[in-house]
C-alpha positions in Angstrom: -16.7 -0.1 -11.6 -13.6 0.8 -9.6 -13.5 4.2 -8.0 -10.6 5.7 -6.0 -11.0 7.9 -2.9 -8.2 10.0 -1.6 -8.4 9.5 2.2 -7.8 12.3 4.7 -7.5 12.2 8.5 -11.3 12.9 8.8 -11.8 9.6 6.9 -10.0 7.6 9.7 -13.0 5.3 10.4 -13.1 4.1 6.8 -9.3 3.6 6.8 -9.5 1.8 10.2 -12.2 -0.6 9.0 -10.3 -1.6 5.9 -6.9 -1.8 7.6 -8.2 -4.0 10.4 -9.9 -6.2 7.8 -6.6 -6.4 5.9 -4.6 -7.3 9.0 -7.1 -9.9 10.0 -7.4 -11.5 6.5 -3.8 -11.3 5.4 -1.7 -11.2 8.6 1.5 -12.5 7.0 1.5 -9.8 4.3 2.2 -6.9 6.6 4.9 -5.7 9.0 2.3 -4.7 11.6 -0.3 -6.9 13.2 -4.0 -6.6 14.1 -2.9 -6.8 17.7 -0.7 -3.7 17.1 -3.8 -1.8 16.0 -6.2 -3.2 18.6 -6.8 -2.5 22.3 -4.6 0.4 23.4 -3.4 0.9 19.8 -6.9 1.4 18.5 -7.3 5.1 19.1 -8.8 7.8 16.9 -5.7 10.0 17.4 -3.4 7.2 16.2 -5.5 6.5 13.1 -5.6 10.2 12.2 -1.9 10.4 12.8 -1.2 7.5 10.4 -3.2 9.3 7.7 -1.5 12.7 8.4 2.0 11.3 8.4 1.7 9.3 5.1 1.6 11.4 2.0 -0.9 9.3 -0.1 -3.7 7.1 1.2 -6.2 5.7 -1.2 -9.3 3.5 -0.8 -10.6 1.7 -3.8 -14.2 0.8 -4.2 -15.7 -1.8 -6.4 -19.3 -1.3 -7.3 -19.6 1.2 -4.5 -18.1 -1.1 -1.8 -14.6 -0.4 -0.2 -12.5 -3.3 -1.4 -8.9 -2.2 -1.4 -6.3 0.2 0.0 -2.8 1.5 -0.8 -0.5 4.2 0.5 2.8 5.8 -0.6 5.3 7.6 1.6 8.8 8.9 1.7 11.2 6.0 2.1 14.6 5.7 3.7 16.4 7.6 1.0 15.2 11.1 0.4 14.8 10.5 -3.3 12.6 7.4 -2.8 8.9 7.0 -2.5 7.6 3.8 -1.1 4.4 2.0 -2.0 3.0 0.5 1.2 0.0 -1.2 2.7 -1.6 -2.4 -0.5 -4.4 -4.8 0.1 -7.4 -6.1 -1.9 -10.4 -7.9 -0.3 -10.7 -11.5 -1.4 -14.0 -10.8 -3.1 -12.3 -8.2 -5.3 -9.1 -10.1 -6.2 -8.7 -10.7 -9.9 -11.1 -7.8 -10.8 -8.5 -5.0 -11.4 -8.5 -3.4 -8.0 -4.8 -4.1 -7.3 -3.9 -3.0 -10.8 -5.7 0.3 -10.3 -4.0 0.8 -7.0 -0.6 0.4 -8.5 -1.4 2.6 -11.5 -2.7 5.4 -9.2 0.5 5.3 -7.1 2.7 5.4 -10.2 0.8 8.4 -11.6 1.0 10.2 -8.2 4.8 9.7 -8.0 5.2 11.0 -11.6 3.1 14.0 -10.9 3.9 14.9 -7.3 7.4 13.5 -6.9 9.1 13.7 -10.3 12.6 12.4 -10.1 11.8 10.1 -7.2 12.3 6.4 -7.4 9.3 4.2 -6.5 10.2 1.2 -4.3 8.3 -1.4 -2.3 8.9 -4.5 -0.2 6.9 -7.7 -0.6 7.0 -10.9 1.3 8.8 -13.6 -0.6 5.8 -16.0 0.0 3.3 -13.5 -1.5 3.4 -14.7 -5.1 0.2 -13.0 -6.1 1.5 -9.6 -5.0 4.9 -10.1 -6.6 3.2 -11.0 -9.9 1.0 -7.8 -9.6 4.1 -5.7 -9.2 6.0 -7.4 -12.0 3.0 -6.8 -14.3 3.4 -3.1 -13.7 7.1 -3.2 -14.4 8.7 -3.5 -10.9 11.9 -5.6 -10.8 13.5 -7.5 -8.0 16.3 -5.5 -6.4 17.4 -8.1 -3.9 16.6 -8.6 -0.2 14.7 -5.9 1.6 16.9 -4.0 4.1 14.0 -4.1 6.5 13.0 -7.8 6.6 14.9 -11.0 5.5 11.5 -12.4 4.5 10.9 -9.6 2.0 12.2 -8.7 -1.5 12.9 -5.1 -2.4 11.3 -4.1 -5.8 11.9 -1.0 -7.8 10.1 0.5 -10.7 12.6 1.1 -13.6 10.6 4.0 -15.1 11.4 6.0 -12.0 15.0 7.3 -11.6 17.6 5.4 -9.6 
C-alpha cells in the first residue's frame, strides 16, 4: 500500500535521509550532488530551510517504508509551478510510487494553484522518468532553459 506524507521542516531528518539516498543512487538525475549536501552543506538549518522554501514536499511510503519523494515549487514564471526532486527507490520502481507522486502534485496544483501551469525538467538520458511523465500527459516543450542536458515538459491540462 502506498501512503503519502506531507513533509514539514520538523521532518527534516526523514527528508534528509531520502534525499541523500536519491543523490547517492541516482546522481545523474539531479541538478545538485551528494557532495553539495554533505560536509559543510549537511546542516539541520539548511535542510529545514529547503523544506520551508519549497511549497510542497511529499514522502511516499510503500508498505510503511519511505520509498519515494517529490516536491513542487514556484518556477521562473510567476504563473508556473514546477515539479522537482522526484525520486523512487529502486526496490519500489514499477510499483506505482512514481505514478502516485505525479498524481499528488497534479492534484495539488489544481487545488492550491488553479490557473498555474505545471512544468518540469528531466534529463534527456532518463528515459524511465520521461515515460512516467508522458504517461501522465506531460509533453515535450523543447530544451530546458536551465540545462542543455534536460528537456522541459509541460502538462497540457494546466493553463499556458
